[in-house]
Each structure stands twice: as C-alpha cells, then as structure tokens.
C-alpha positions as CSV (number, residue, x, y, z in Angstrom):
1,M,-0.1,-0.1,0.2
2,K,1.5,3.4,-1.0
3,I,1.0,6.1,1.8
4,I,0.5,9.6,0.2
5,P,1.8,12.4,2.7
6,S,-0.2,15.1,3.5
7,D,0.2,18.6,5.0
8,K,-3.4,18.9,6.0
9,T,-4.3,17.9,9.6
10,T,-7.2,15.5,8.7
11,E,-5.6,12.7,10.6
12,R,-6.8,14.5,13.7
13,L,-10.6,14.8,12.4
14,P,-13.2,12.3,13.3
15,L,-14.0,10.2,10.3
16,T,-17.6,12.1,10.2
17,E,-15.7,15.6,9.9
18,Q,-13.3,14.2,7.2
19,I,-16.4,12.8,5.4
20,R,-18.1,15.8,5.4
21,R,-15.3,17.6,4.0
22,G,-14.7,14.9,1.3
23,E,-11.6,13.7,2.3
24,V,-11.9,10.7,2.8
25,L,-13.7,10.5,-0.8
26,D,-10.8,11.8,-2.3
27,P,-9.2,9.0,-4.9
28,N,-5.8,8.9,-3.4
29,C,-6.8,8.8,0.1
30,P,-5.2,5.3,1.1
31,S,-8.1,4.2,3.1
32,R,-9.7,3.6,-0.1
33,E,-7.5,0.1,-0.4
34,I,-8.2,-1.0,3.1
35,L,-12.1,-0.3,2.7
36,R,-11.8,-2.0,-0.1
37,H,-10.4,-5.4,1.8
38,I,-13.1,-4.8,4.5
39,T,-16.2,-4.1,2.4
40,S,-15.7,-6.6,-0.5
41,R,-18.0,-9.6,-0.6
42,W,-15.8,-12.3,0.7
43,G,-14.0,-9.6,2.9
44,L,-17.1,-8.8,5.3
45,L,-18.2,-12.4,5.1
46,I,-14.5,-13.3,6.5
47,L,-14.2,-11.1,9.1
48,L,-18.0,-11.9,10.3
49,A,-17.1,-16.0,10.0
50,L,-13.8,-15.4,12.3
51,S,-15.7,-13.2,14.7
52,D,-16.4,-16.2,17.4
53,E,-13.8,-18.6,16.7
54,T,-10.1,-19.5,15.2
55,L,-10.6,-21.7,11.6
56,R,-8.6,-23.8,9.1
57,F,-8.6,-22.7,5.7
58,S,-11.1,-25.6,4.9
59,E,-13.2,-24.9,7.8
60,L,-13.3,-21.2,7.0
61,R,-14.2,-22.2,3.2
62,R,-16.9,-24.2,4.4
63,K,-18.7,-21.7,6.5
64,V,-18.2,-18.7,4.0
65,G,-20.4,-20.5,1.1
66,G,-19.6,-19.8,-2.0
67,V,-16.3,-18.7,-1.6
68,S,-13.5,-20.3,-4.0
69,E,-10.0,-21.5,-2.7
70,K,-8.3,-18.8,-4.5
71,M,-10.4,-15.8,-3.4
72,L,-10.2,-17.0,0.1
73,A,-6.7,-17.0,0.0
74,Q,-6.3,-13.9,-1.7
75,T,-9.0,-12.2,0.9
76,L,-7.3,-13.5,3.7
77,Q,-3.7,-12.3,2.4
78,S,-5.3,-8.6,2.2
79,L,-7.0,-8.6,5.6
80,E,-3.9,-10.3,7.2
81,E,-1.4,-7.6,5.4
82,D,-3.9,-5.0,6.9
83,G,-3.5,-6.5,10.2
84,F,-7.0,-8.1,10.8
85,V,-6.5,-11.3,10.5
86,D,-3.9,-13.7,12.5
87,R,-2.4,-16.2,10.5
88,R,-1.1,-19.4,12.3
89,S,1.2,-22.1,10.5
90,F,1.8,-25.1,12.4
91,P,5.3,-27.0,11.1
92,V,3.3,-30.2,10.6
93,V,2.8,-32.7,7.9
94,P,0.0,-32.1,6.3
95,P,0.3,-28.5,6.6
96,H,-1.5,-26.6,9.6
97,V,-2.9,-23.3,9.3
98,E,-5.2,-20.9,11.6
99,Y,-6.8,-17.9,11.2
100,S,-8.5,-15.6,13.6
101,L,-9.4,-12.0,13.9
102,T,-6.6,-9.8,15.7
103,P,-7.7,-6.8,18.0
104,L,-7.9,-4.7,15.4
105,G,-10.0,-7.1,13.2
106,I,-12.3,-7.4,16.2
107,E,-12.8,-3.7,16.2
108,V,-13.6,-3.5,12.6
109,K,-15.6,-7.1,12.6
110,D,-17.8,-5.1,15.2
111,Q,-18.2,-2.0,12.8
112,V,-19.2,-4.6,9.8
113,S,-21.9,-6.3,12.1
114,G,-23.7,-3.5,12.3
115,L,-24.1,-3.1,8.7
116,A,-24.5,-7.0,8.4
117,N,-27.2,-6.9,11.5
118,W,-29.4,-4.2,9.4
119,L,-29.3,-5.7,6.6
120,E,-30.1,-9.0,8.0
121,S,-33.4,-7.2,9.8
122,N,-34.5,-5.0,6.7
123,L,-33.8,-7.4,3.9
124,H,-37.4,-8.1,3.2
125,R,-37.7,-4.2,3.0
126,V,-34.7,-4.1,0.2
127,M,-36.2,-6.9,-1.5
128,K,-39.6,-4.8,-1.6
129,Q,-38.0,-1.8,-2.9
130,R,-36.0,-4.3,-5.5
131,S,-39.6,-5.9,-7.0
132,L,-41.2,-2.6,-7.0
133,R,-38.7,-1.5,-9.4
134,V,-38.9,-4.3,-11.8
135,V,-42.6,-4.1,-11.9
136,G,-42.2,-0.3,-12.7
137,E,-39.9,-1.1,-15.5
138,N,-42.0,-3.8,-17.1
139,E,-44.9,-1.3,-17.4
C-alpha cells in the first residue's frame, strides 16, 4: 500500500468530519484500498465468520459458502496484510494453518457487524423495493 504524505491536519479530525469535507472521498486517500478489503464481498463475510472462533482454511471455506479457494486465499492475505487477520502456521505434515481475528480485526468486525445486522433485519424492505422497481420497469 502506498502512503501518500499530507500536509493537511485531517489525521486529527473525526472520520465524519473528514467525510463532510470530502477528504476521505479523495481517490488518493490510502484508506480506499483498506476499505475495499473490508467491504468486499468476501472480506466482510470472512470477518463475520471469524468473529467468534479460530478456523482452519477448509473450515473457513465451508463456513463462508460459495467462496472459491483462490478468492479465500487472496482475501485472507489482504486482511492479514492490513492487520485484521492473524495466520498461524504449524510445522506439521499435512500443513495446519489457523486464522483468527487480531484486536484490530475485532474492532473492524464490530463495525461491519452493524451493517450485516441492519441488512438482515431490513432485507424484506430492500427486496420489496427491488420488486417494485422491476414491476415499474415492465409496465
């Protein structure tokens, strides 16, 4: 990840203030890449899957239904690089690797859990809006 030095004092401003000013929306903001890792389809689901337990790769793949081995490996690598996921490898044959959330990962999981909870609670409303749009487009 490329860090872009800034002479601005945005680092001391709360995120809501940065968003209001539009600085977090700047395409050169280094948080964009991390935000993409967290909010990607698989990133969010992996954070939620690891929320209460340590899992091996195959266990995690089963828990996060539909993720390919390649995408799981890539997403885990990104989340590990960002400091959200801890990877423990044991020197045994066959290889034994476990994944868990770091303290930073727990913090971000708590944030995205709110989004996931809201979505689950309001899914019926979203689906209703979708169906109304489809009906309106077909008329």
